[in-house]
Each structure stands twice: as structure tokens, then as C-alpha cells.
N, C-alpha and C positions, 0 to 999 in steps of 0.2 A: 483447086485440089479438093478432093473429097475428104471430109473429116471422118474419123473412126466412128463417131456416134451415128453419122448418116449411113455408113455401111452397115452397122448393126441394125439400124431401123429398117433398112431395105431387106436384110436377111430375115428379120422377124416378120416383116410384111409378107415375104414370099413363103415362109414356113406356115404362117396362119392361113394364107390364101390357098396353098396346096393342101393343107390339112382339112380345111373346110370344104374344099372341092372334093376330096376323098370322102368326107363325112356325108356330103349331100349326094352321093352316088345313088342312093335309094330314094325314089319319089315320095315315100312315106315321111321321110325326114324333112323333105322340102315343105310338105304340108304342115308339119308341126312348127317349122320355123316361120312360115309366112303368116299373114293376118295382122290383126290389130295388136297382138302381143308384141310383134316385131316393131311396129310403129311406136308402141309405148316404151319399149326398151331403147330404141334409137332416140325418141323424143326425150326420154329421161336422161340420156347421156349427152346428146348434142345440144339441147336447149340450155342447160346450165353452163356448158362450155362456151356457147355463143354469148350468153349474157356476161359471163366472167371476162371473156376476151373484150367485149364491147366496153365494159367498165374500166378495164385496164387501159384501153385506148383513150378513153376520156381522161383518165388520171394523167397519162403521159402528155396529152394535149394541154392540160391545165398547169403542168409544172413549168412550162415556158413563161407563164405570166408572173413568175416569181421575181420579187424586187430584191435589191441588194447585190446584184451581179453586174459586172461591167459588160461592155459590148462583146469582148472576146470570149468571156465565159458564157454569155448568152448564145453566141454563135456555136460554140462547142456543144452546149446543152441542146440546142435546136438540132444539130447534126445527129447526136445520139438518140434523141427522142424520135426523130423522123425515121431512124433505122428500126427502132422498136415498134413504132406504129406500122411500118411497112410489114414487118414480120407478123404482127397481130392481124392485119388485114388478110395476109395469106392464110393464117389459121382460120379466120372467119369464112373465107372463100372455101377452104377445105371442108369445114363443117356443113356449109350450105350444099356443096356438091355431094357430100356423103348422104345428107338427108334426101337429096334428089335421087340418088341411086337406090336408097331404101324404098322410096315411094315407087320408083320404077319396078323394083323387085315385086312389090305388092300388086302392081298392076299387071305384070306379066307372069304371075305365079302359075297360070294354067299351062303354059308351054314349058315342058320339062327341060329342054336344052337351055333355053334362055334363063330359066329360073335357077338352074344349077350354077351357071356362071355368075349371074347377078347375086345369088345367095352367098356364094363364096366371096365375091367382092364386097358385099355388105358386111360380112363378118370381119374381113380383114380391115376394112375402113373403120368400123366401129372399134376394133382393137387399137388401131393407130390413133383414133380420136381419144380413146381412154389414156393412151400413153402421152398424148399431147398435153394433158393436164400438168405433166411435169414441166414442160416448157413454159406454160403459162405461169406456173408457180415461180419458175426462175425469173420470168419477166417481172413478177410482183416483187420478188426479193431485190432485183436490180433497181426497181423503182424506189424501194425503201432506202437502199444504199445511196441512191442519187439524191434523194431528199435530205438524208443525213449529211452528205457532202456539201450540199447547198447551205444548210444551217451552219455547219462548221466554217465554211468560207465566209458567211455573213458575220459570224462572231469574230473571226480573225480580222476581218476588215474593220469591225467596230473597235476591237482592241488596238489595232494599228493606228487608227485615227485618234483614239484616246491617248496613246503613247506619244504621237506626234504633237498633240496639243500640249501635253505635259512637258515635252522636250523643249518646246518654244519658250517656256518659262525658265529663264536662265538662273534665277536665284535659288531654285530648289534642288538642282542636281549637280553632282560632281562631274568632272570630265570623264571619269571611267563609266559612270552611268549613262552619260550622253553617248559615248562610244558604243556601249552595249545596245542602246535604243537605235542608234543609227545602223548598226550591223543587223539587228532584228528587222528593221524597216526595209533594209536592202534585200532580205531574203523573202521571196514570195512563194 
């Protein structure tokens, strides 16, 4: 089922594509858009996004090596991180294909028909690439929350072990305290 944000993205893509197609109806505007300036704009946008996505992918891969988790938690973590890594790979592929379209536009700028279509597509793809930075930021926030959850889980496990160790010492705790520790240990 399509999500609402995917429908909004598709509508924005179509609006930008059609608007740029209308804007590039004059050949003089195509000449202004093409050239090294276009490569600098797309390189200035796509290169940082590719680097950011690649760094996020590396961070997600490194989070699996975290100690202090049992096998079930590590399996869940691996499933979630592989989903994020797959999404990041899709964004990297999108950036590379957008860069290829920009390069193709610069190579075919002399043919008015092709350059109008490719120019509109370039503008729309660069617009979507700019919006994709929001998704990458969301992945970064999710990574931070995941790291915090791992640290919290590790601390809870350490506290549980310390309480179990103290609970085994019969002379220090009353039966009510032992019941409390047993109930707390039973809740995971």
C-alpha cells in the first residue's frame, strides 16, 4: 500500500518535472542551464549526499558489532539495520543515476528535443535529491535512538545482574525486598 508521503513525493516530482519542462520551452533557457555550472550544482548537491549516505551505511554496519546484547536482540538489531542499509543503498543508487542523467544532459545539450526532456528530468531529480536529505537525517536520528536503546539495554542488564548477585546474599535483604527483586527480574 502506498504511504501518504510517497504520494506527496510523486506529486511534487511531477509538478517540478512539468514546471521545468514548461520553463525549458525556449532554447535560450536550456543553454543557460547546461554547461559546467550545472555539473557544479549537481556535484555540489549529489556528492555530499552520497558521502553522507555512505557514512550512515558504515555506522549502521558497525552497530551490529556491539557487545552486551543477547542473540535474540542481536538478531532483531541485524534485521533493522539491514533494512536501513538497504534503503541507504537505494538512495545511493538514486544519486548515481541522477548524476548520470545530468552528465547525459550535458553531453546532449545541442539537440533541443532531448535536452529539453533531459533538462526537465535533471531539475526534477535534483529537487528530489535535495528532499532526500530529510530521509537521510531521519535515518541518522533513528541510528542515534538505536544506539541509545542499546546503551539502556546494556545498563538494565548490568543492573539486573547486580541485583541478582545481591539477592543471592540471604543475610542482607528482607522477604519483601527479595520479592521486589524477583518481580523486577521477571520483567524484561
